[in-house]
C-alpha positions as CSV (number, residue, x, y, z in Angstrom):
1,M,87.1,91.8,98.2
2,L,85.8,89.5,100.8
3,R,86.0,85.8,101.1
4,F,84.7,83.6,103.8
5,G,86.7,80.9,105.5
6,Q,85.5,77.8,107.3
7,P,83.9,78.2,110.7
8,S,86.4,77.9,113.4
9,P,86.0,76.2,116.8
10,G,84.4,78.1,119.7
11,G,81.7,79.9,117.8
12,W,84.1,82.0,115.6
13,N,83.7,82.7,111.9
14,R,86.6,84.2,110.0
15,K,86.6,86.4,106.9
16,C,89.4,87.6,104.8
17,L,89.4,91.3,103.9
18,C,91.8,92.4,101.2
19,P,92.8,96.0,101.8
20,F,94.2,96.4,98.2
21,P,92.4,96.2,94.8
22,L,93.1,92.9,93.1
23,P,92.6,91.8,89.5
24,R,89.4,89.9,88.9
25,G,89.5,86.3,90.0
26,Q,92.5,86.7,92.4
27,H,92.2,86.0,96.1
28,P,93.9,88.0,98.8
29,Q,97.2,86.3,99.7
30,P,100.5,87.7,101.0
31,S,102.3,86.4,98.0
32,Y,101.1,89.2,95.7
33,G,103.6,91.6,97.1
34,F,101.2,94.3,98.4
35,P,102.5,96.5,101.1
36,Q,102.0,95.7,104.8
37,V,99.0,96.8,106.7
38,N,100.2,98.8,109.7
39,E,97.1,99.7,111.6
40,V,93.3,99.1,111.8
41,V,91.0,101.6,113.6
42,F,87.3,101.9,114.0
43,S,84.6,104.6,114.0
44,P,83.0,105.0,117.4
45,G,79.6,103.8,116.1
46,D,81.1,100.6,114.6
47,S,79.9,101.6,111.1
48,H,83.4,101.9,109.5
49,C,87.0,100.9,109.9
50,A,90.1,102.4,108.5
51,T,93.5,100.9,107.5
52,C,96.9,102.4,106.8
53,S,99.8,100.7,105.0
54,E,103.3,101.0,103.7
55,D,102.3,102.5,100.4
56,G,101.1,105.7,102.1
57,S,97.4,104.9,101.8
58,V,94.6,105.4,104.3
59,R,91.5,103.4,103.4
60,V,88.0,103.7,104.9
61,W,85.7,100.6,104.8
62,A,82.0,100.1,105.5
63,L,81.9,97.3,108.1
64,A,78.5,96.0,107.0
65,S,79.5,95.3,103.4
66,M,83.4,95.4,103.8
67,E,83.5,97.7,100.8
68,L,86.0,100.4,100.3
69,V,84.3,103.8,100.5
70,I,87.2,106.4,100.9
71,Q,90.9,106.4,100.1
72,F,93.5,109.0,101.1
73,Q,96.9,108.7,99.4
74,V,100.2,110.3,100.2
75,L,102.9,109.6,97.6
76,N,106.4,108.5,98.5
77,Q,105.7,108.0,102.2
78,S,104.8,105.1,104.4
79,C,101.7,105.5,106.6
80,L,102.8,103.9,109.9
81,C,100.1,104.6,112.4
82,L,96.5,105.7,112.5
83,A,93.8,106.9,115.0
84,W,90.0,107.6,114.7
85,S,88.6,110.6,116.6
86,P,86.4,109.6,119.6
87,R,82.6,110.0,119.7
88,C,82.7,113.0,122.0
89,C,84.9,114.9,119.5
90,G,81.7,116.3,117.9
91,R,78.8,115.3,115.6
92,P,79.2,112.1,113.5
93,E,79.8,114.1,110.4
94,Q,82.9,115.7,112.1
95,Q,84.8,112.4,112.5
96,R,88.4,112.6,111.6
97,L,91.5,110.4,111.2
98,A,95.0,111.2,112.4
99,A,97.7,109.5,110.3
100,G,101.5,109.4,111.0
101,Y,104.1,109.0,108.4
102,G,107.7,107.9,107.9
103,D,109.0,111.5,107.4
104,G,107.7,112.6,110.9
105,S,104.6,114.3,109.5
106,L,101.1,114.0,110.9
107,R,98.0,114.5,108.8
108,I,94.4,115.0,109.9
109,F,91.7,113.8,107.4
110,S,88.0,114.6,107.5
111,V,86.0,111.5,106.8
112,S,82.8,113.3,105.9
113,R,84.5,115.8,103.5
114,T,87.0,113.2,102.2
115,A,89.7,115.9,102.5
116,M,92.9,116.6,104.4
117,E,92.2,119.2,107.0
118,L,95.7,119.7,108.5
119,K,99.3,118.7,108.1
120,M,101.8,119.2,110.9
121,H,105.4,118.1,111.5
122,P,105.8,117.3,115.2
123,H,108.7,114.8,114.8
124,P,112.1,114.8,113.1
125,V,111.9,111.0,112.5
126,A,109.3,108.4,111.6
127,L,106.1,108.2,113.8
128,T,105.4,104.9,115.4
129,T,102.0,105.5,117.1
130,V,99.3,108.1,117.4
131,T,96.0,108.6,119.3
132,F,93.5,111.2,120.2
133,S,92.7,112.5,123.7
134,T,89.2,111.4,125.0
135,D,87.7,114.8,123.9
136,G,89.3,114.6,120.5
137,Q,90.9,118.1,120.8
138,T,94.5,116.8,121.3
139,V,96.7,114.4,119.4
140,L,99.5,112.4,121.1
141,S,102.1,110.9,118.8
142,G,105.3,108.9,119.5
143,D,108.3,108.4,117.3
144,Q,111.2,106.1,116.6
145,D,113.6,108.1,118.9
146,G,111.3,107.9,121.9
147,L,109.8,111.4,121.8
148,V,106.1,112.0,122.6
149,A,104.6,115.1,121.0
150,V,101.3,116.6,122.2
151,S,99.5,118.8,119.6
152,H,96.2,120.6,119.1
153,S,94.1,118.7,116.6
154,R,92.5,121.8,115.2
155,T,95.4,124.2,114.9
156,G,98.3,121.7,114.5
157,M,100.4,123.5,117.1
158,T,102.6,121.2,119.2
159,F,102.6,122.6,122.7
160,R,104.5,119.9,124.6
161,V,107.2,117.3,123.9
162,L,108.2,114.6,126.4
163,N,111.6,113.0,126.1
164,D,111.3,110.6,129.1
165,H,111.5,107.6,126.8
166,Q,114.2,109.0,124.5
167,G,116.6,106.4,123.1
168,A,114.0,103.7,122.5
169,P,111.1,103.8,120.0
170,I,107.6,104.4,121.3
171,S,105.6,101.3,120.6
172,T,102.3,102.2,122.2
173,I,100.3,105.3,123.4
174,C,97.0,104.5,125.0
175,V,94.5,107.1,126.4
176,T,91.5,106.6,128.6
177,R,89.2,108.7,130.8
178,K,90.4,108.9,134.4
179,E,88.0,107.0,136.6
180,C,90.1,105.6,139.4
181,E,89.9,108.1,142.3
182,D,92.5,106.1,144.3
183,L,95.3,107.6,142.1
184,E,95.1,110.9,144.0
185,V,96.2,112.9,141.0
186,E,94.3,115.7,139.1
187,G,93.3,115.3,135.5
188,T,90.6,114.3,133.1
189,D,92.5,111.6,131.2
190,L,95.0,108.9,131.9
191,W,97.5,108.1,129.2
192,L,100.5,105.7,128.9
193,A,103.5,105.3,126.7
194,A,105.4,102.1,126.2
195,S,108.8,102.0,124.6
196,G,111.0,99.3,123.2
197,D,113.3,99.1,126.2
198,Q,110.5,97.6,128.3
199,R,109.5,100.9,130.1
200,V,106.0,102.1,130.6
201,S,105.1,105.6,131.9
202,V,101.6,106.5,133.1
203,W,100.4,110.1,133.2
204,A,97.3,112.1,134.3
205,C,96.5,115.1,132.3
206,D,94.1,118.0,131.6
207,W,95.3,119.4,128.3
208,L,92.9,122.4,128.4
209,R,94.7,123.5,131.6
210,N,98.1,122.4,130.2
211,R,98.5,119.9,133.1
212,C,100.4,116.7,132.8
213,E,101.6,114.7,135.9
214,L,103.5,111.4,136.1
215,V,101.5,108.8,137.9
216,D,103.7,105.7,137.6
217,W,106.9,104.5,135.9
218,L,107.3,100.7,135.2
219,S,110.5,99.0,134.1
220,F,110.6,95.4,133.2
221,P,113.8,93.3,132.8
222,M,115.1,92.8,129.3
223,P,116.1,89.3,128.1
224,A,119.6,88.2,129.1
225,T,120.5,86.9,125.6
226,T,121.9,89.4,123.1
227,E,121.4,87.3,119.9
228,T,117.9,88.6,119.2
229,Q,118.5,92.3,120.2
230,G,117.8,93.4,116.6
231,H,114.6,91.3,116.4
232,L,112.9,91.8,119.7
233,P,109.1,91.7,119.9
234,P,107.4,95.0,120.7
235,S,106.6,96.3,124.2
236,L,102.8,96.8,124.3
237,A,100.5,98.1,127.1
238,A,96.9,99.0,127.4
239,F,94.4,100.2,130.1
240,C,91.9,97.6,131.1
241,P,88.4,98.5,129.8
242,W,86.6,96.7,132.6
243,D,88.8,98.0,135.5
244,G,90.1,101.5,135.4
245,A,92.9,100.8,137.9
246,L,94.5,98.0,135.8
247,L,96.8,98.0,132.8
248,M,98.1,95.1,130.9
249,Y,101.6,94.7,129.4
250,V,103.4,92.3,127.1
251,G,107.0,92.6,125.9
252,P,110.3,90.8,125.3
253,G,110.8,89.9,128.9
254,V,112.4,87.0,130.7
255,D,109.1,85.1,130.8
256,K,106.4,84.9,128.0
257,E,103.4,86.3,129.8
258,V,100.8,89.1,130.1
259,I,101.5,91.2,133.1
260,I,98.5,92.8,134.9
261,Y,99.5,95.8,137.0
262,D,97.3,97.6,139.5
263,L,97.9,101.4,139.4
264,S,96.2,102.0,142.8
265,Q,98.2,99.2,144.6
266,K,101.3,99.9,142.5
267,Q,102.1,96.3,142.1
268,V,101.7,93.3,139.7
269,V,98.5,91.5,140.6
270,E,98.4,88.7,138.0
271,K,100.4,87.1,135.3
272,I,98.9,85.2,132.3
273,P,101.3,82.7,130.7
274,L,101.7,82.7,126.9
275,P,103.1,80.0,124.6
276,F,105.3,82.5,122.6
277,C,106.4,86.2,122.7
278,A,103.5,88.4,121.9
279,M,103.5,90.5,118.7
280,S,100.2,92.2,119.2
281,L,97.6,92.8,121.9
282,S,94.0,93.9,122.1
283,L,91.5,94.1,124.9
284,S,87.8,93.8,124.3
285,P,85.9,97.0,125.3
286,R,82.8,95.1,126.4
287,T,83.8,91.7,127.5
288,R,86.7,90.4,129.6
289,L,88.4,89.0,126.5
290,L,92.1,89.5,125.6
291,A,93.5,88.8,122.2
292,V,97.2,88.1,121.6
293,G,98.9,87.6,118.2
294,F,102.2,85.7,117.8
295,A,104.9,85.5,115.2
296,E,104.1,81.8,114.9
297,C,101.0,82.7,112.8
298,M,98.7,82.0,115.8
299,L,96.1,84.0,117.6
300,R,95.1,83.3,121.3
301,L,91.9,84.5,122.9
302,V,91.9,84.6,126.7
303,D,88.8,84.8,128.8
304,C,90.1,86.8,131.8
305,A,86.9,86.1,133.8
306,T,87.4,82.3,133.7
307,G,91.1,82.1,132.9
308,T,90.5,79.8,129.9
309,A,92.3,80.3,126.6
310,Q,91.7,79.1,123.0
311,D,94.1,79.2,120.0
312,F,93.2,79.9,116.4
313,V,95.2,79.6,113.2
314,G,94.4,81.4,110.0
315,H,97.3,83.6,108.9
316,N,100.4,82.6,107.0
317,N,102.6,85.2,108.6
318,A,103.2,86.7,112.0
319,V,100.1,88.2,113.5
320,H,101.5,91.7,114.0
321,L,98.1,93.4,114.7
322,C,94.9,92.6,116.4
323,R,92.0,95.0,117.2
324,F,88.6,94.5,118.7
325,T,85.8,96.7,117.3
326,P,84.0,99.1,119.8
327,S,81.0,96.7,120.0
328,A,83.4,93.7,120.6
329,R,81.5,91.7,118.0
330,L,84.4,91.5,115.6
331,L,88.1,91.1,116.0
332,F,90.5,92.2,113.1
333,T,93.9,90.6,112.9
334,A,96.6,91.4,110.4
335,A,99.6,89.5,109.1
336,C,101.7,91.2,106.4
337,N,99.1,92.5,103.9
338,E,96.2,90.2,104.9
339,I,93.4,91.1,107.3
340,L,91.2,88.4,108.9
341,V,87.9,89.5,110.4
342,W,86.8,87.2,113.2
343,E,83.1,87.2,114.4
344,I,82.7,86.6,118.1
345,S,79.4,84.9,119.0
346,G,77.6,85.7,122.2
347,C,78.7,89.4,122.4
């Protein structure tokens, strides 16, 4: 079901996508008690998106019509994280989804065959994040205890486990092709892991040669107060799409800000102030736009080229997820069980 909202300032239109079947005549609202949407991912060609949720479902949607086309269901498990295989993984008909669950299992689904290809169990506890390598042959997954597992996406064999973040949940794993030659390390990919204790590790790897080398280790100070230790916002990091030497970080630090770190200079080069602690983060792959979601039901869009920012309100709950599509024409935001689709003009 799709309903259109009023046009927003700044050339944005917002649409509301309901990721759960509703009785005829009902509109998608958080009050209906549907389970939370935990992740939104996109096909490389921008034709489809997929969502996962607490009820164990993985749903695939056609972006043009916003219609549900495929559903995978695992009973008695929460689907906590999701990744779509990259374009270079193979032909379009070979696109796959990697889904992580609350029991520590990881499943690979074939989109074209609408079937589960593989089930593996790389973690003893709930998964928190999952992603593919840039060639699609390897899956990296993180869990609640701070372990990162590296597994073959075709065989399901886990061939490396990293415990450098053990003791704090892994909140983000991000992978990109290594393009910055100033790092002076070997590898085809760069990947990072961010954990709940405000630590970020950056690695260079070549999984075909079983190589993985630490590039940098970042630690940010935790808040001095202890009253909110059980409710801290997540630690989130991502490589900058428009500059391969930069990464961006937000977390429960002393100051509310986006930290931009230069891997080649090994120092913070810029800080972007925020009005609240960030709950979600997304970087546009084609424009210098940064989207940040807040617990205060607000979304902020930052133009990193001009330094300007604009705030948008549309959700009734904390904006715990925001994701740009590969074309950067749409931005998906999620709060509880509601997804808003924002159209960005001029992209």
